[in-house]
C-alpha positions as CSV (number, residue, x, y, z in Angstrom):
1,M,0.0,0.0,0.0
2,R,1.5,3.3,-1.1
3,S,0.7,5.2,2.0
4,S,2.5,2.8,4.3
5,R,5.9,3.9,2.6
6,F,5.6,7.5,4.3
7,L,6.0,8.7,7.7
8,L,3.8,11.7,8.1
9,L,5.1,14.5,10.2
10,P,3.0,17.2,12.2
11,G,1.6,19.7,10.0
12,I,0.2,17.2,7.4
13,F,-3.2,18.6,8.0
14,A,-2.4,21.6,5.9
15,L,-2.3,19.1,2.8
16,S,-5.9,18.3,3.6
17,V,-7.1,21.8,3.8
18,G,-5.3,23.3,0.8
19,C,-3.2,26.0,2.5
20,S,0.4,26.3,4.0
21,A,2.2,29.1,5.8
22,A,3.2,32.3,4.0
23,T,5.8,34.9,5.2
24,S,4.0,38.0,6.0
25,Q,1.1,39.2,8.2
26,S,-0.2,42.1,6.1
27,I,-2.2,42.3,2.8
28,H,-0.2,44.0,0.0
29,P,-2.3,43.7,-3.1
30,T,0.6,45.1,-5.4
31,T,3.0,42.4,-4.1
32,T,2.9,39.1,-5.8
33,R,5.8,37.4,-4.0
34,V,4.6,35.0,-1.4
35,R,7.0,32.4,-0.2
36,S,5.2,29.3,1.1
37,A,6.5,27.2,3.9
38,S,5.3,24.0,2.5
39,V,4.2,21.0,4.5
40,T,7.2,18.7,4.7
41,T,6.8,14.9,4.8
42,K,9.6,12.2,5.2
43,R,9.8,9.1,3.3
44,A,10.9,5.8,4.9
45,H,14.4,6.3,3.7
46,G,14.5,9.7,5.4
47,K,14.6,12.2,2.4
48,P,12.2,14.9,3.0
49,T,9.6,15.8,0.1
50,R,7.6,19.2,-0.1
51,S,4.2,19.5,-1.0
52,R,2.8,22.3,-3.5
53,P,0.5,25.1,-2.0
54,G,-3.2,24.2,-2.2
55,P,-5.5,26.1,-4.5
56,V,-6.7,28.7,-1.8
57,E,-3.2,29.7,-1.0
58,A,-2.2,29.9,-4.7
59,S,-5.0,31.9,-5.6
60,L,-4.5,34.4,-2.9
61,A,-0.7,34.6,-3.8
62,S,-1.6,35.2,-7.4
63,R,-3.7,38.2,-6.3
64,G,-1.0,39.6,-4.3
65,I,-2.4,38.9,-1.0
66,R,0.2,38.2,1.6
67,F,-0.5,36.5,4.7
68,G,1.1,34.5,7.5
69,T,-0.4,31.5,9.0
70,D,0.8,28.3,10.6
71,G,-0.5,26.4,7.6
72,S,-3.8,25.3,9.0
73,A,-7.3,25.9,7.7
74,R,-8.2,27.5,11.1
75,A,-5.5,30.2,10.7
76,L,-6.4,30.9,7.2
77,F,-10.2,31.2,8.3
78,A,-9.0,33.7,11.0
79,F,-6.9,35.7,8.4
80,V,-9.9,35.8,5.8
81,R,-12.4,36.5,8.5
82,E,-10.2,39.5,9.7
83,H,-9.5,41.0,6.3
84,F,-12.6,40.1,3.8
85,P,-16.3,40.3,4.1
86,T,-18.4,37.3,4.6
87,I,-21.2,36.9,1.8
88,P,-24.3,34.7,1.5
89,A,-23.6,31.4,-0.3
90,H,-26.1,32.1,-3.1
91,S,-23.9,35.1,-3.8
92,A,-20.8,33.2,-4.4
93,S,-18.7,33.9,-7.4
94,R,-15.4,32.7,-9.0
95,G,-12.4,33.3,-6.7
96,D,-14.5,33.5,-3.3
97,V,-13.1,31.3,-0.5
98,L,-15.5,28.6,1.2
99,F,-15.0,27.3,4.5
100,F,-16.4,24.0,6.0
101,D,-17.1,22.7,9.4
102,M,-15.7,19.1,9.6
103,G,-17.0,18.5,12.8
104,D,-14.8,20.5,15.0
105,G,-15.9,24.1,14.2
106,C,-16.1,26.4,11.2
107,G,-13.0,26.9,9.4
108,S,-11.5,23.5,9.5
109,H,-11.5,22.8,5.7
110,A,-11.2,25.5,2.8
111,G,-12.2,25.4,-0.9
112,L,-11.9,28.0,-3.8
113,V,-15.0,29.0,-5.8
114,E,-14.4,27.9,-9.5
115,T,-18.0,27.8,-11.1
116,V,-21.3,28.9,-10.1
117,E,-24.3,27.4,-11.9
118,P,-27.7,29.2,-12.2
119,S,-29.2,26.3,-10.2
120,G,-27.0,27.3,-7.3
121,R,-24.6,24.5,-7.6
122,I,-21.0,25.8,-6.8
123,G,-17.8,24.0,-8.1
124,F,-14.8,24.5,-6.1
125,R,-11.2,23.3,-5.8
126,E,-10.0,21.8,-2.5
127,R,-6.8,20.0,-1.2
128,R,-7.7,16.9,0.5
129,D,-5.7,13.6,1.1
130,G,-2.6,15.3,-0.7
131,D,-4.6,15.9,-4.0
132,T,-6.2,18.9,-5.4
133,R,-9.8,17.9,-6.3
134,H,-12.8,19.6,-8.1
135,S,-15.8,19.1,-5.7
136,Y,-19.3,20.5,-5.6
137,V,-21.6,22.1,-3.0
138,T,-25.2,23.0,-3.5
139,P,-26.4,25.3,-0.5
140,R,-30.1,25.2,-1.5
141,E,-30.1,21.3,-1.1
142,P,-27.3,20.7,1.4
143,A,-28.4,17.2,2.2
144,V,-29.0,15.8,-1.4
145,R,-26.1,14.0,-3.0
146,R,-27.3,13.8,-6.7
147,D,-30.1,15.4,-8.6
148,G,-32.7,13.5,-10.8
149,R,-30.3,13.3,-13.7
150,G,-27.4,11.9,-11.6
151,R,-25.1,15.0,-11.4
152,I,-23.4,15.3,-8.0
153,L,-24.8,18.3,-6.0
154,N,-22.8,17.8,-2.9
155,T,-19.4,16.1,-2.7
156,F,-18.6,13.7,0.2
157,L,-16.1,15.6,2.4
158,R,-15.6,12.9,4.8
159,P,-15.9,9.1,4.4
160,K,-18.6,7.3,6.5
161,R,-17.3,5.1,9.2
162,L,-19.0,2.3,11.1
163,D,-18.7,4.1,14.4
164,D,-20.1,7.5,13.2
165,G,-23.1,8.7,15.2
166,P,-26.5,9.6,13.6
167,E,-25.5,13.3,13.9
168,R,-22.5,13.1,11.7
169,T,-22.5,15.0,8.4
170,Y,-20.9,14.0,5.0
171,F,-21.9,16.3,2.2
172,A,-20.2,19.5,1.5
173,G,-23.7,21.3,1.7
174,Q,-24.2,20.1,5.3
175,M,-20.8,21.4,6.2
176,L,-20.6,24.6,4.4
177,C,-20.2,27.4,7.1
178,A,-18.9,30.4,5.6
179,V,-18.2,32.2,2.2
180,F,-15.8,35.1,1.7
181,R,-15.4,37.5,-1.0
182,V,-11.6,37.9,-1.4
183,E,-10.8,40.9,-3.4
184,T,-7.7,43.0,-3.5
185,R,-8.3,46.7,-2.6
């Protein structure tokens, strides 16, 4: 099994949320240089490897937004909440940042809006399990997995486990907790 070849170090959570640390604590829209302190993993033979920044961090950097976080989605959530306005989910547009509650409070997972359909289905990029994925959330129908034509309305953000309680949520629509309009000034 491939995952057994790696020894994961603390901080790997940042891979699953799509962000890693940057170097500055302020917003400078005209500055495009953001150096990431990427998450490091160690292979069994001891050589470190570096991850790429997730889609949220890469988008903010490309817009010249400089920020300093510890690499967690929670730190990114705190930064975005402090500097940008929250908007209703039905007002989301390309480039907005979505945050999800994975069961331990709002801001534990992040995504970047790529598309918004007239029906309200939002396509977004996220970093999860070391991969960048294209996922969907439909705020108007948060607990519906697929529509009548079989199209995915809400992506599974967490797998179902045998020991899950009845209150556990799985779909992106059930876990969406905040949307921010991230624009440079």
